[in-house]
Residue frames as qw, qx, qy, qz and C-alpha x, y, z in Angstrom:
[[0.730, -0.282, 0.285, 0.554, 15.72, 14.34, -39.55],
 [0.108, 0.744, -0.210, -0.625, 17.63, 17.05, -41.41],
 [0.193, -0.163, 0.819, 0.515, 18.57, 14.53, -44.19],
 [0.238, 0.561, 0.787, 0.094, 14.73, 14.08, -45.03],
 [0.084, 0.861, 0.174, -0.471, 14.35, 17.88, -45.11],
 [0.045, -0.601, 0.495, 0.626, 17.16, 18.24, -47.57],
 [0.279, 0.082, 0.902, 0.318, 15.95, 15.36, -49.60],
 [0.216, 0.733, 0.631, -0.138, 12.40, 16.90, -49.77],
 [0.096, 0.835, -0.086, -0.536, 13.85, 20.30, -50.69],
 [0.185, -0.361, 0.709, 0.577, 15.78, 18.66, -53.50],
 [0.234, 0.422, 0.856, 0.185, 12.60, 17.16, -54.87],
 [0.121, 0.864, 0.355, -0.336, 10.92, 20.56, -54.53],
 [0.098, -0.671, 0.393, 0.622, 13.73, 22.22, -56.56],
 [0.179, -0.096, 0.833, 0.514, 13.54, 19.60, -59.24],
 [0.097, 0.451, 0.859, 0.223, 9.71, 19.23, -59.63],
 [0.009, -0.849, -0.455, 0.269, 8.26, 22.56, -58.40],
 [0.159, -0.809, 0.212, 0.526, 11.16, 24.95, -59.30],
 [0.834, 0.522, 0.142, 0.106, 12.41, 23.08, -62.12],
 [0.130, -0.886, 0.404, 0.185, 15.97, 23.94, -61.32],
 [0.667, 0.540, -0.510, -0.056, 18.82, 22.49, -63.39],
 [0.922, -0.245, -0.228, 0.196, 20.87, 19.57, -61.97],
 [0.521, 0.282, -0.308, 0.744, 23.94, 21.82, -61.57],
 [0.237, -0.555, 0.151, -0.783, 21.93, 24.33, -59.51],
 [0.840, -0.419, -0.141, -0.313, 20.36, 21.63, -57.34],
 [0.837, 0.020, -0.342, 0.426, 23.77, 19.97, -56.71],
 [0.265, 0.416, -0.271, 0.826, 25.13, 23.42, -55.61],
 [0.483, -0.537, 0.017, -0.692, 22.10, 24.20, -53.41],
 [0.917, -0.306, -0.240, -0.086, 22.11, 20.72, -51.76],
 [0.719, 0.154, -0.352, 0.579, 25.84, 20.98, -51.01],
 [0.006, -0.496, 0.188, -0.848, 25.32, 24.34, -49.49],
 [0.664, -0.474, -0.063, -0.574, 22.60, 23.05, -47.26],
 [0.927, -0.130, -0.318, 0.152, 24.52, 20.03, -46.19],
 [0.522, 0.214, -0.378, 0.734, 27.53, 22.04, -45.21],
 [0.193, -0.505, 0.097, -0.835, 25.31, 24.51, -43.34],
 [0.852, -0.405, -0.148, -0.298, 23.58, 21.77, -41.27],
 [0.843, 0.024, -0.344, 0.413, 26.91, 20.26, -40.51],
 [0.223, 0.416, -0.237, 0.849, 28.05, 23.59, -39.30],
 [0.556, -0.505, -0.069, -0.656, 24.91, 24.10, -37.22],
 [0.888, -0.293, -0.353, -0.033, 25.37, 20.81, -35.43],
 [0.621, 0.003, -0.356, 0.699, 28.76, 22.14, -33.95],
 [0.035, 0.351, -0.060, 0.934, 27.77, 25.72, -33.65],
 [0.614, -0.448, -0.068, -0.646, 24.46, 25.02, -31.80],
 [0.037, -0.319, 0.883, -0.343, 25.63, 21.78, -30.23],
 [0.569, 0.142, 0.654, -0.479, 22.68, 19.74, -30.92],
 [0.435, 0.312, 0.808, 0.244, 20.67, 17.79, -33.55],
 [0.138, 0.188, -0.245, -0.941, 19.59, 19.94, -36.51],
 [0.197, 0.431, 0.874, 0.110, 15.95, 19.58, -37.24],
 [0.106, 0.646, 0.496, 0.570, 13.11, 21.70, -38.48],
 [0.431, -0.844, -0.300, 0.110, 12.47, 23.47, -35.13],
 [0.557, -0.496, 0.101, 0.658, 16.05, 24.47, -34.93],
 [0.366, 0.218, 0.492, 0.759, 16.10, 25.77, -38.56],
 [0.064, -0.793, -0.486, -0.361, 12.89, 27.93, -38.03],
 [0.430, -0.876, -0.177, 0.130, 14.55, 29.59, -35.01],
 [0.708, 0.066, 0.048, 0.701, 17.66, 30.78, -36.63],
 [0.076, -0.908, -0.132, 0.391, 18.99, 34.29, -36.33],
 [0.498, 0.840, -0.185, 0.110, 21.15, 36.50, -38.58],
 [0.311, -0.727, 0.610, -0.045, 24.12, 35.77, -36.24],
 [0.831, -0.034, 0.555, 0.011, 23.74, 32.13, -37.15],
 [0.730, 0.639, 0.136, 0.201, 24.16, 32.96, -40.98],
 [0.128, 0.921, -0.345, 0.130, 26.95, 35.41, -40.25],
 [0.594, -0.535, 0.600, -0.033, 28.75, 32.80, -38.26],
 [0.846, 0.227, 0.462, 0.143, 28.50, 30.21, -41.10],
 [0.510, 0.844, -0.022, 0.166, 29.65, 32.74, -43.66],
 [0.163, -0.860, 0.473, -0.101, 32.58, 33.78, -41.47],
 [0.773, -0.236, 0.588, 0.035, 33.44, 30.08, -41.16],
 [0.795, 0.481, 0.345, 0.130, 33.23, 29.65, -44.89],
 [0.310, 0.931, -0.133, 0.137, 35.29, 32.76, -45.53],
 [0.478, -0.669, 0.568, 0.022, 37.98, 31.33, -43.32],
 [0.785, 0.019, 0.587, 0.196, 38.24, 28.44, -45.83],
 [0.279, -0.226, 0.505, 0.785, 38.88, 30.96, -48.55],
 [0.266, 0.643, 0.708, 0.122, 35.29, 31.53, -49.94],
 [0.225, 0.119, 0.193, 0.948, 35.08, 34.73, -52.01],
 [0.276, 0.263, 0.319, -0.868, 32.42, 37.35, -51.71],
 [0.555, 0.130, -0.434, -0.698, 30.47, 36.23, -54.85],
 [0.508, -0.040, -0.858, -0.071, 30.37, 32.67, -53.79],
 [0.081, -0.164, -0.692, 0.698, 29.37, 33.70, -50.33],
 [0.426, 0.199, 0.079, -0.879, 26.45, 35.66, -51.73],
 [0.564, 0.108, -0.655, -0.491, 25.39, 32.74, -53.66],
 [0.360, -0.072, -0.896, 0.249, 25.51, 30.40, -50.74],
 [0.147, 0.152, 0.479, -0.852, 23.42, 32.94, -48.78],
 [0.552, 0.144, -0.281, -0.772, 20.80, 33.00, -51.58],
 [0.564, 0.000, -0.798, -0.211, 20.63, 29.16, -51.41],
 [0.209, -0.119, -0.795, 0.557, 20.33, 29.15, -47.71],
 [0.350, 0.151, 0.260, -0.887, 17.39, 31.60, -47.71],
 [0.644, 0.058, -0.519, -0.559, 15.67, 29.33, -50.29],
 [0.453, 0.005, -0.870, 0.196, 16.26, 26.34, -47.91],
 [0.051, -0.159, -0.679, 0.715, 15.00, 28.02, -44.96],
 [0.454, 0.111, -0.020, -0.884, 11.96, 29.29, -46.70],
 [0.663, 0.022, -0.664, -0.345, 11.06, 25.79, -47.66],
 [0.355, -0.135, -0.833, 0.402, 11.56, 24.45, -44.20],
 [0.087, 0.191, 0.476, -0.854, 9.41, 27.23, -42.66],
 [0.173, 0.552, 0.807, 0.120, 6.56, 26.89, -45.13],
 [0.135, 0.730, 0.402, 0.536, 4.18, 29.68, -46.04],
 [0.374, -0.916, -0.097, -0.111, 4.71, 31.47, -42.73],
 [0.814, 0.009, -0.142, 0.563, 8.61, 31.21, -42.93],
 [0.159, -0.986, 0.031, 0.036, 10.51, 33.92, -41.24],
 [0.823, 0.261, -0.093, 0.496, 13.98, 33.88, -42.85],
 [0.464, -0.671, -0.035, 0.577, 16.72, 35.80, -40.96],
 [0.458, 0.865, 0.163, 0.127, 17.51, 38.94, -42.85],
 [0.467, -0.653, 0.257, 0.538, 21.06, 40.18, -43.57],
 [0.405, 0.840, -0.199, -0.302, 22.70, 41.97, -46.29],
 [0.950, 0.228, 0.048, 0.206, 24.87, 39.83, -48.77],
 [0.611, -0.389, 0.247, 0.643, 28.63, 40.26, -49.07],
 [0.257, 0.863, -0.052, -0.431, 29.74, 43.06, -51.23],
 [0.819, 0.219, 0.364, 0.386, 31.21, 42.10, -54.64],
 [0.238, -0.581, 0.189, 0.755, 33.94, 44.43, -55.84],
 [0.584, 0.740, 0.182, -0.280, 32.99, 46.31, -58.93],
 [0.641, -0.076, 0.509, 0.570, 34.92, 45.69, -62.08],
 [0.004, 0.196, -0.461, -0.865, 35.03, 46.96, -65.54],
 [0.684, 0.275, 0.135, -0.663, 31.58, 47.28, -67.24],
 [0.120, 0.176, -0.918, -0.335, 30.82, 43.83, -68.74],
 [0.626, -0.201, -0.464, -0.594, 27.75, 41.80, -69.62],
 [0.685, -0.346, 0.476, -0.430, 26.00, 39.81, -66.94],
 [0.096, 0.309, -0.928, -0.182, 27.40, 36.29, -67.18],
 [0.595, -0.177, -0.593, -0.512, 24.98, 33.47, -67.98],
 [0.476, -0.233, -0.766, 0.364, 25.33, 31.90, -64.53],
 [0.068, -0.162, -0.367, 0.914, 24.52, 35.28, -62.95],
 [0.401, -0.052, -0.339, -0.849, 21.58, 35.88, -65.28],
 [0.636, -0.253, -0.699, -0.209, 20.02, 32.50, -64.29],
 [0.378, -0.177, -0.684, 0.598, 20.85, 33.06, -60.65],
 [0.135, 0.060, 0.136, -0.980, 19.34, 36.46, -60.64],
 [0.540, -0.129, -0.479, -0.680, 16.00, 35.02, -62.19],
 [0.609, -0.273, -0.744, 0.034, 15.87, 32.17, -59.82],
 [0.260, -0.152, -0.534, 0.790, 16.44, 34.38, -56.77],
 [0.294, -0.043, -0.047, -0.954, 13.74, 36.64, -57.93],
 [0.643, -0.196, -0.605, -0.427, 11.42, 33.77, -58.20],
 [0.565, -0.174, -0.719, 0.365, 12.33, 32.37, -54.87],
 [0.158, -0.147, -0.434, 0.875, 11.74, 35.55, -53.19],
 [0.305, -0.271, -0.399, -0.821, 8.21, 36.10, -54.60],
 [0.439, -0.162, 0.500, -0.729, 5.36, 36.25, -52.17],
 [0.829, 0.213, 0.347, -0.383, 3.25, 33.86, -54.27],
 [0.651, -0.067, 0.668, 0.355, 4.38, 30.88, -56.50],
 [0.555, 0.640, 0.485, 0.217, 2.63, 32.25, -59.55],
 [0.059, 0.991, -0.083, -0.089, 4.15, 35.65, -59.23],
 [0.462, -0.584, 0.589, 0.315, 7.58, 33.97, -59.01],
 [0.636, 0.241, 0.650, 0.338, 6.87, 31.99, -62.16],
 [0.336, 0.908, 0.247, 0.033, 5.79, 35.22, -63.82],
 [0.091, -0.920, 0.324, 0.202, 8.97, 37.10, -62.99],
 [0.585, -0.338, 0.661, 0.327, 11.20, 34.20, -63.86],
 [0.595, 0.537, 0.559, 0.213, 9.46, 33.88, -67.36],
 [0.263, 0.962, 0.073, 0.015, 9.73, 37.60, -68.05],
 [0.276, -0.814, 0.454, 0.234, 13.49, 37.77, -67.06],
 [0.668, 0.034, 0.674, 0.315, 14.10, 34.70, -69.40],
 [0.521, 0.721, 0.415, 0.189, 12.54, 36.52, -72.21],
 [0.010, 0.976, -0.199, -0.094, 14.84, 39.50, -71.65],
 [0.344, -0.613, 0.675, 0.225, 17.99, 37.37, -71.46],
 [0.602, 0.074, 0.775, 0.175, 16.96, 34.48, -73.83],
 [0.461, 0.636, 0.563, 0.257, 15.31, 36.61, -76.59],
 [0.371, 0.052, 0.110, 0.921, 16.79, 40.03, -76.16],
 [0.105, -0.769, -0.548, -0.311, 13.53, 41.78, -75.41],
 [0.030, -0.378, 0.277, -0.883, 13.20, 45.37, -73.93],
 [0.057, 0.179, 0.789, -0.584, 11.23, 45.27, -70.76],
 [0.408, 0.382, 0.175, -0.811, 8.49, 47.31, -72.41],
 [0.501, 0.241, -0.659, -0.506, 8.33, 44.98, -75.37],
 [0.246, -0.015, -0.962, 0.120, 7.90, 42.04, -73.12],
 [0.140, 0.323, 0.626, -0.696, 5.15, 43.75, -71.00],
 [0.440, 0.348, -0.114, -0.820, 3.25, 44.69, -74.13],
 [0.197, 0.056, -0.937, -0.283, 2.68, 41.02, -75.16],
 [0.678, -0.125, 0.086, -0.719, -0.91, 39.70, -74.99],
 [0.700, -0.044, 0.667, -0.250, -2.35, 36.40, -74.35],
 [0.780, 0.574, -0.012, -0.251, -2.47, 35.99, -78.11],
 [0.179, 0.687, -0.704, 0.001, 1.34, 35.06, -78.03],
 [0.488, -0.257, 0.804, -0.222, 0.45, 31.86, -76.34],
 [0.834, -0.437, 0.170, 0.293, 1.50, 29.17, -76.75],
 [0.027, 0.820, -0.455, -0.347, 5.00, 30.43, -77.61],
 [0.921, 0.374, 0.038, 0.097, 6.52, 28.56, -80.66],
 [0.802, -0.005, 0.096, 0.590, 9.95, 28.75, -82.07],
 [0.265, 0.218, 0.091, 0.935, 9.65, 32.43, -82.94],
 [0.092, -0.711, -0.578, 0.389, 7.73, 35.40, -81.60],
 [0.301, 0.616, 0.304, 0.662, 6.64, 38.57, -83.21],
 [0.383, -0.573, -0.374, 0.620, 7.54, 41.59, -81.16],
 [0.160, 0.875, 0.246, 0.386, 6.52, 45.32, -81.59],
 [0.599, -0.241, -0.199, 0.738, 9.43, 47.57, -80.64],
 [0.125, -0.545, -0.092, 0.824, 10.16, 51.26, -80.75],
 [0.253, 0.384, -0.324, -0.827, 8.26, 53.39, -83.29],
 [0.816, 0.250, 0.189, -0.486, 5.80, 50.46, -83.94],
 [0.470, 0.516, -0.662, -0.274, 8.46, 48.51, -85.69],
 [0.936, -0.160, 0.195, -0.244, 7.95, 44.76, -85.66],
 [0.242, 0.569, -0.783, -0.062, 10.58, 41.92, -85.73],
 [0.940, -0.121, -0.258, -0.185, 10.64, 38.24, -85.39],
 [0.093, -0.643, 0.707, -0.280, 12.84, 36.64, -82.60],
 [0.648, 0.009, -0.759, -0.065, 13.66, 33.13, -81.97],
 [0.618, -0.547, 0.281, -0.490, 12.53, 31.53, -78.78],
 [0.185, 0.351, -0.901, 0.175, 14.60, 28.95, -76.89],
 [0.612, -0.299, -0.707, -0.188, 12.72, 25.96, -75.56],
 [0.389, -0.256, -0.620, 0.632, 13.61, 26.97, -71.94],
 [0.113, 0.038, 0.057, -0.991, 12.14, 30.32, -72.49],
 [0.546, -0.132, -0.486, -0.670, 8.90, 28.87, -73.98],
 [0.584, -0.303, -0.744, 0.115, 8.67, 26.35, -71.07],
 [0.199, -0.198, -0.493, 0.823, 9.01, 29.15, -68.45],
 [0.344, -0.014, -0.140, -0.929, 6.25, 31.24, -70.14],
 [0.597, -0.202, -0.670, -0.392, 4.04, 28.10, -70.27],
 [0.475, -0.263, -0.737, 0.401, 4.57, 27.28, -66.67],
 [0.020, 0.140, 0.304, -0.942, 3.65, 30.93, -65.69],
 [0.463, -0.054, -0.372, -0.803, 0.55, 30.90, -67.93],
 [0.599, -0.243, -0.759, -0.075, -0.62, 27.55, -66.25],
 [0.400, -0.321, -0.651, 0.560, -0.12, 28.93, -62.71],
 [0.028, -0.092, 0.029, -0.995, -1.65, 32.48, -63.23],
 [0.105, 0.411, 0.788, -0.446, -4.86, 32.87, -61.37],
 [0.281, 0.577, 0.112, -0.758, -6.08, 35.60, -63.74],
 [0.741, 0.543, 0.393, -0.032, -7.95, 35.00, -67.23],
 [0.303, -0.478, 0.476, 0.673, -5.48, 35.47, -70.10],
 [0.624, 0.670, 0.365, -0.166, -7.57, 36.32, -73.11],
 [0.701, 0.325, 0.280, 0.569, -6.01, 37.10, -76.43],
 [0.192, 0.775, 0.115, 0.591, -6.39, 40.77, -75.92],
 [0.594, -0.801, -0.013, -0.074, -5.41, 40.74, -72.33],
 [0.086, 0.804, -0.579, 0.107, -1.76, 41.41, -71.13],
 [0.800, 0.144, -0.573, 0.104, 0.36, 38.24, -70.96],
 [0.478, 0.002, -0.593, 0.647, 2.17, 39.52, -67.83],
 [0.388, -0.750, -0.303, -0.442, -0.35, 40.81, -65.11],
 [0.029, -0.488, 0.525, -0.697, 0.13, 42.29, -61.61],
 [0.021, 0.054, 0.885, -0.463, -1.00, 40.89, -58.30],
 [0.389, 0.381, 0.491, -0.679, -4.54, 42.26, -58.89],
 [0.615, 0.415, 0.664, 0.092, -4.80, 41.18, -62.54],
 [0.323, 0.918, 0.023, -0.227, -3.99, 44.40, -64.25],
 [0.723, 0.596, -0.230, 0.261, -1.02, 45.04, -66.51],
 [0.782, -0.421, -0.114, 0.445, 2.23, 44.53, -64.78],
 [0.053, 0.995, -0.080, -0.031, 4.19, 47.61, -64.19],
 [0.752, 0.433, -0.355, 0.347, 7.94, 47.69, -65.00],
 [0.133, -0.690, 0.460, -0.543, 8.78, 49.23, -61.71],
 [0.867, -0.345, 0.234, -0.272, 7.56, 46.15, -59.94],
 [0.947, 0.190, -0.072, 0.250, 10.12, 43.98, -61.90],
 [0.348, 0.660, -0.388, 0.541, 13.01, 46.51, -61.39],
 [0.463, -0.609, 0.395, -0.508, 12.34, 46.48, -57.64],
 [0.981, -0.109, 0.130, -0.091, 12.44, 42.59, -57.59],
 [0.800, 0.424, -0.195, 0.377, 15.68, 42.54, -59.55],
 [0.054, 0.764, -0.339, 0.547, 17.19, 45.23, -57.39],
 [0.754, -0.481, 0.269, -0.358, 16.47, 43.12, -54.30],
 [0.992, 0.084, 0.034, 0.083, 17.85, 40.06, -55.78],
 [0.634, 0.584, -0.234, 0.450, 21.06, 41.54, -57.01],
 [0.259, -0.734, 0.406, -0.478, 21.64, 42.99, -53.48],
 [0.852, -0.368, 0.307, -0.211, 21.10, 39.63, -51.89],
 [0.937, 0.258, 0.067, 0.226, 23.50, 37.97, -54.50],
 [0.501, -0.610, 0.254, 0.559, 26.09, 40.61, -54.16],
 [0.577, 0.467, 0.457, 0.489, 25.74, 41.54, -57.88],
 [0.254, -0.169, 0.023, 0.952, 26.70, 45.00, -59.07],
 [0.304, 0.552, 0.366, -0.685, 24.18, 47.82, -59.56],
 [0.244, 0.377, -0.559, -0.697, 24.58, 47.42, -63.39],
 [0.013, -0.170, -0.977, -0.125, 22.58, 44.14, -63.11],
 [0.420, 0.284, 0.218, -0.834, 19.19, 45.53, -64.24],
 [0.719, 0.382, 0.570, -0.113, 16.52, 43.98, -66.49],
 [0.520, 0.828, -0.107, -0.182, 17.89, 45.97, -69.38],
 [0.156, -0.686, 0.704, 0.096, 21.24, 44.63, -68.70],
 [0.677, 0.049, 0.733, -0.047, 19.93, 41.18, -69.52],
 [0.691, 0.701, 0.174, -0.040, 19.13, 42.36, -73.12],
 [0.092, 0.858, -0.495, -0.097, 22.75, 43.66, -73.30],
 [0.447, -0.418, 0.791, -0.004, 24.01, 40.33, -72.31],
 [0.764, 0.414, 0.491, -0.063, 21.91, 38.52, -74.86],
 [0.562, 0.822, -0.077, -0.042, 23.49, 40.66, -77.59],
 [0.009, -0.774, 0.633, 0.002, 27.13, 40.44, -76.35],
 [0.628, -0.221, 0.746, 0.007, 27.01, 36.65, -75.81],
 [0.787, 0.528, 0.318, -0.013, 25.57, 36.11, -79.41],
 [0.372, 0.881, -0.293, -0.012, 28.22, 38.41, -80.82],
 [0.272, -0.611, 0.744, -0.004, 30.98, 36.42, -78.92],
 [0.709, 0.066, 0.700, -0.053, 29.41, 33.17, -80.33],
 [0.397, 0.002, 0.696, 0.598, 29.88, 34.37, -83.85],
 [0.290, 0.788, 0.534, -0.097, 26.62, 36.39, -84.77],
 [0.363, 0.265, 0.227, 0.864, 27.25, 39.10, -87.41],
 [0.027, -0.220, -0.275, 0.936, 26.24, 42.67, -86.73],
 [0.352, -0.064, -0.455, -0.816, 23.47, 42.74, -89.29],
 [0.555, -0.326, -0.750, -0.154, 21.65, 39.72, -87.77],
 [0.326, -0.339, -0.618, 0.630, 22.19, 41.08, -84.28],
 [0.094, 0.049, -0.030, -0.994, 20.61, 44.36, -85.46],
 [0.519, -0.221, -0.549, -0.617, 17.48, 42.59, -86.66],
 [0.507, -0.249, -0.776, 0.281, 17.39, 40.57, -83.37],
 [0.240, -0.329, -0.450, 0.795, 17.49, 43.75, -81.20],
 [0.128, 0.841, 0.523, 0.057, 15.32, 45.83, -83.43],
 [0.328, -0.549, 0.073, 0.766, 17.82, 48.52, -83.79],
 [0.530, 0.800, 0.257, -0.117, 16.86, 51.06, -86.51],
 [0.290, 0.875, -0.388, 0.019, 20.53, 52.01, -87.00],
 [0.891, 0.097, -0.352, 0.269, 23.56, 49.62, -87.26],
 [0.156, 0.604, -0.384, 0.680, 25.44, 52.26, -85.24],
 [0.630, -0.520, 0.252, -0.519, 23.40, 51.31, -82.17],
 [0.993, -0.104, -0.050, -0.037, 24.48, 47.73, -82.57],
 [0.647, 0.527, -0.379, 0.399, 28.20, 48.48, -83.00],
 [0.315, -0.729, 0.412, -0.446, 28.53, 49.36, -79.32],
 [0.933, -0.252, 0.203, -0.157, 28.44, 45.67, -78.63],
 [0.878, 0.330, -0.195, 0.286, 31.66, 45.06, -80.47],
 [0.086, 0.677, -0.425, 0.595, 33.38, 47.44, -78.09],
 [0.717, -0.460, 0.282, -0.441, 31.85, 45.78, -75.18],
 [0.997, 0.065, -0.006, 0.038, 32.95, 42.34, -76.45],
 [0.579, 0.548, -0.356, 0.487, 36.50, 43.64, -77.11],
 [0.173, -0.669, 0.420, -0.588, 36.67, 45.04, -73.59],
 [0.871, -0.322, 0.263, -0.262, 35.59, 41.71, -72.08],
 [0.923, 0.290, -0.151, 0.204, 38.10, 39.87, -74.18],
 [0.292, 0.637, -0.420, 0.577, 40.87, 42.30, -73.04],
 [0.534, -0.605, 0.331, -0.489, 39.80, 41.77, -69.51],
 [0.984, -0.115, 0.123, -0.052, 40.07, 38.00, -69.83],
 [0.694, 0.543, -0.242, 0.406, 43.57, 38.43, -71.54],
 [0.022, 0.723, -0.376, 0.578, 44.77, 40.55, -68.80],
 [0.716, -0.458, 0.342, -0.400, 43.67, 38.13, -66.00],
 [0.976, -0.014, 0.215, -0.042, 44.98, 35.11, -67.81],
 [0.722, 0.611, -0.180, 0.269, 48.00, 35.84, -69.88],
 [0.749, -0.421, -0.138, 0.493, 51.33, 35.40, -67.79],
 [0.443, -0.065, 0.092, 0.889, 52.88, 38.56, -69.63],
 [0.032, 0.780, 0.509, 0.363, 49.80, 40.77, -69.72],
 [0.378, -0.852, -0.199, 0.302, 50.94, 42.92, -66.85]]
């Protein structure tokens, strides 16, 4: 029965993927809506066999039905991502998930990646990985960029000596300059999960993040995974690994961080490099004002 499949998927999201309660509720609601739609669309009981035999037209029909209810492009892209994850779970290791491009999301003014978008991006990259440990690796890496403000090169230069991550991490940045960055518990947990799943030995002098064959992970591999995920989610092209670092800075500034502290966290040699975030944050606030204030037009 499909109810059993959805319940098992929920357990998988909670225990294997360690998704938040909010994400699980959204994913499960999407799967239930989709299966309810299929019962009428296909005219029969929904089971694993039916789900394994779906076509891109089935997904398009579902999204068209949801769009008729007023679902926007961004939400439709998120639902499509959830359905891909569900169908991969149902299909198992040999799953063949119908491929289709996600709805296009209208580009707006440059702004940081929203927290929910950053997490959805990291989760989609993990879900689309060919192996579970690779997905855990990419999820941990992207959380380091967003949760600690690291450059991708800084994260990839970390060695096994950084393990286990504590409350702070010493990072070597541009021109060999070192700095201390705080590590959130969620980031430390993601890195620990990856380290436990990685099949390659992780000595103190070996790279922390390794490629599929055990060598140093190349930044191009990460960028390609992010590019695929942002297209599937309908996120703008500005959503890159480096954009997660920008988002880290902008969200801290919006939360009350001062420029000097932000300069230290980011490893900027000059305060002028950090001051660009005041303009970004002001632009974001102006955008909120224009969309919310009744006399802003």
